[in-house]
N, C-alpha and C positions, 0 to 999 in steps of 0.2 A: 555170524559168518556172512549173511547177505549184506549187512551194513558195510562190511569190509570190502566186499566185491564192488558195491556201488562207489565207495570212496576211491578205490584203486582205479576204477574205470573213469571217474571224473578227473582224476589226476593225469591219466594217460591222455585224455582229451585236451586238457588245458596246458599240458607241458609245451605244446607247440606255441603258445602265446609268448613264451620266453625267448623265442627265436627273434633276434633283432636284425635290423638292416645291415649290420656288419657282416652277416653271412653272405657269401657270394651267391647271387640270385640265379645265375645260370640262364638268365633270360636270353632267348634267341638260339638256344642250343637244340631245340626240337622243332619239327615241322608239323604239318597237319593240325594246325592250331584250332581249326573249326571243331575238332573233336572235344575241345574243352569248353565250348559254349553250352551252358546249362539249358536244359529243356524242361518243360512242364512248369507252368506259371505257379502252381501250388508250391513246388519245392524251391523254386527260385525266390518266391516271396518269403520263404522261411530261411533265407540266407544260404541256401544250398546245403544246409545241414540235413542231408536226406538219406544217407546210406542205410539208416536203420528204420526209417519210417515210411518207405515207399510201399504202397499197397495197390498199385495199378500197373498198367503196361509200361509206364515210364521206368519200371525196373530194368528195362533193356538198356537204359542209359546209366542209372545210378548204381544198381546192384542186382545182377541177374538172379540171385538167390531169392529175392523178394517177389519173384513171380509166383511163388507158392502162396502169397497172401491175397491173390486175386479172388474176390468173392464171386466173380463171374466173368464172362467175356467182356472186353472193352476195346473200343477203337478210339484213339486219341490223336489230336493234332495240335502242334504248337507253331506259332509264327513269332520270330524274334526280329524286332526292328533294331538291328545291330548298328555299330558305329559307322558313320560316313556312308549312309545309304546302302550298306550291306544287309542282305536279307538271308535269314536262315529259316528253313521250314523242316519240320520233323513230324513224321507220322509213324505210329506204332500200334500193333494189335497184339493182345495177349489173351490166352484161353487156358483155363484149368482143364486137366485131363481126367480128373475124378479119382485118381489113385495116389493123391499126395504130390502130383507132379503138374507141371504147366509148361507151356511153350510160348515164345513171343517172336515177333519179327518187327523190324524198324527200318526206316529209310530216312537219312539225313541229306539235305541239299542246301548248300550255301551258294548264293549267286550274287552278282553285282553288275552294275551297268558298265558301258564301255568307258575305257580310260585312254587318254591320249598318249601316244608314244613320244618320248623325249630322248634325246641323245646328248652327248657332250658337245657335239658340233651344233645341234639344234635344240637348245634347252627350252625354247618356247613351244616346241612340238613340231613333229614332222608332217602333220596333217593326217596321219594314220592312227588307228585305234586298236586296242586289244581288249579281251575280256579274260576273266578267271572264274573258275568254279570248282567246288569240292563236293564229293558225294561219299556216302558210306551206307552199306546195306548189311544188316545184322540179323542173325538167327540165334535164338537162345532157348535154353532148356534148364529147368530147375526141378528139384525133388526134395521132399521132406525125408531126411534119413531117420529122424525120430520125431516125436510130437513137438519137440522144442528146437530142433536144429535142421536147417535147410542149406543146401548147396546148389549153386547155379553157375552156368557158364554160357558164353555166347561167342560166336565167331563172326567177324565182320570183314567185308571187302572194302578197302579204302581206295578212292580214286581222286587225284588232284590234277587240275589242268591250269596252266599259266600260259596264255597265248597259244602257241603251237606245241608247247612242251607238256609232257604227261609223266605222271608217277603213279604207281599203284602197288598194292600189297595187301596182305592179310594180317589181322590182329585178333587178339582174344581178350575177353573179360572174364574174370572169376569173382565169385562172391559167396559170402556166408551170412546167415542170420541165425542168431541164438537168443531164445527166450530164457532169461535167467531163472524164472520161477518166482521172482519177487514182483508180485502184481503184474503189471504190463511191461516191465523193464526189459528191453531187448537190445542186443549189441549187433552191429552190422559191420562188415568188412568187405572191401572190394579192391581188386586190381584191374585197372582199365588200360586198354591199348597196349597190351603186351605183344610185341611183334618185331620183325626184322626192320632194318633201315629202309628208307625209300630213297629213290634217286630220279631226278628229272631227266628226261631224254626227249628229243624231238628234232625236227629239221632246222629250226633256228639256231641250233648249236653247231650246224655244219658251216665251216668257213674255208676259204682258200688261203693257203700258206705258201709264201715264196721263201725258200731257204736262203737265197742270196739275191736280193733285189738288184744289185749292181752287176750281176753276171747274167747276161742274156742266154747263156747256155743252159740255164736251169729253168724248167717250166714250173708253174704254180701247181701245187699238189693239194688234194683234198685232205682236210683235217677236221677235227671236232673239238670244240671248246670243252675243257674238263670241268665237271661240276662234282661237288662232294656229296656223299650220302648224308642223310639226316635222319635223326631218330623220330619214332612216334612219341607223342606226348604221354608217356607212361605216368600213371597216377595211382597212388595208394591211398585209400580212405579207411578210416576207422571211426565209428561213432556209436551213439546210443540214442534211444528215444523212450519217452515215458508219458503215459496218458493219465491225466488227473481229472476225475469227475468233478464238475462244477455244480451241476444241478441235475435233476432227472432228465432234462432235455438238452444239456450242453456238456461239453468236454473240452479240456485244454490239453494239447500235446506240446511237450518241450523236447527239443533235440539238440544234440551237440555233435560236432564232427571235427576231426583233425585230418588234414589232407597233406600229402607229401608228393608233389610233382617232381619229375626228373629235370625240369627246366626252371625251377623257382625255389624259394625258401618254403619251409613248412608253414601251413596256413590253418587257421581255425575259424569255424563258423558256429553261430548260435541261432536257433530259430524257435518260433512258437506259433501255434495255430489254435484259434478258438472256433469251435463248431457248435452251432445251435440247430437242434432238430435235424441233423444231417442235411440241412438245406443251405444255411448261410455260414460262410467262413470268413474270418479275418486273420491275417497273418503278418508277421514281422520277423526280421532277423538282422544279424550284423555279421560282417566278414572281417576278420582281423588279419593283419599282415599282408594285405593285398596292396598293389601299387596304386590303384585308383578306386576299386570297388569298396563299398562300405555298407551303408544302410539299405535294406530291402523291405518293401511293403507290398501287400497284395490282399486279394479277397476273391471269393467265389460264390457261385449260386448253383445249386443242384435241384432239379425238379423232374417230376414224373411226366413222361410223354405218352403214357398208356402202353398197353400190350407188353408190360414188363421191360420197358425201355426208359432209361433215365438220361437226361442231358446234363452235362457238367461244364460250366463256363467259368474260367479263371483268368485273372489278370495279375501281373506283377510289375513293379517299378523298382529299378535299382539305381542308386546314385553312383555315377562314375566320375565324380569330382571334376577334374579339368576337362573331361570328355563329356560332361553334362550327364545325361541319364539314358537308360536303355529300357524299352518296354517289351513285355511278352504277353501274348494272348494265347489261351489254350481253349480248345473245344473238344469235348469227349462224349461218347455214347456208351453207356453201360447196359448190358443185356444178358 
């Protein structure tokens, strides 16, 4: 029976690989895209096949149910050197509560430098500049309902700014983690960014409108440019992870994940991690059916700082094909 469960689970993961480019990708149909930028160099280095293997406060991003896997409190930070000088910073804190439950909090901030304003009449630039930024603040809670099954949820406030225009709203993440009973095999599932549509609004949408320019009896009236609502980047993940002892001092973890976003085709990720003495880690992964992303590599070091505090340093590199590559650095304190 356990063998059948494993076989069925693997088939569910890899069925996404059969989805080809002929499927309508729906790219551009959702906003708040910064919520899709993966955090935690460890998990990115494993190809983002993470929904079932998270065991730290990055659970707030990948799967809130895995907050129950925290061995202790931890404070984690990730910097993402994103495309075209865009920077994303992510900080999260998680703490077990001692009764099979845990809570977490996280803050995401995406920023970029000033950009020159261009118009149809002045395509070379008007001499003025504008900036854009995005933020998200999340609070999460998870609990073990049995010794093998955990459930978690988080609520987040999302804020986007484009020049003088603003959009904000609330979204929710849900997740589960299930240990099958077959050695360390576990299954994870999460739904991220479930919430209402967002809509930009601000003073730059205010315009003057003249109903009849040829008739001087009409005065210009105040009007506002109409903008459409846009969806949150809703994402469903399902995956598995399995630990393989290599030696008394080392272990290999393999993970698989299928992801179904509401603004793209179904995607599949595979990842692996080798850990020696809980100190040195080497990672690799690959992402299938992505437009640009593919190979991911990474590594990490963990060492004792004294007084029951450990420092965890991780790095991940991801090939972005025509967009070159993206680097992530993570720093964490476990106590």
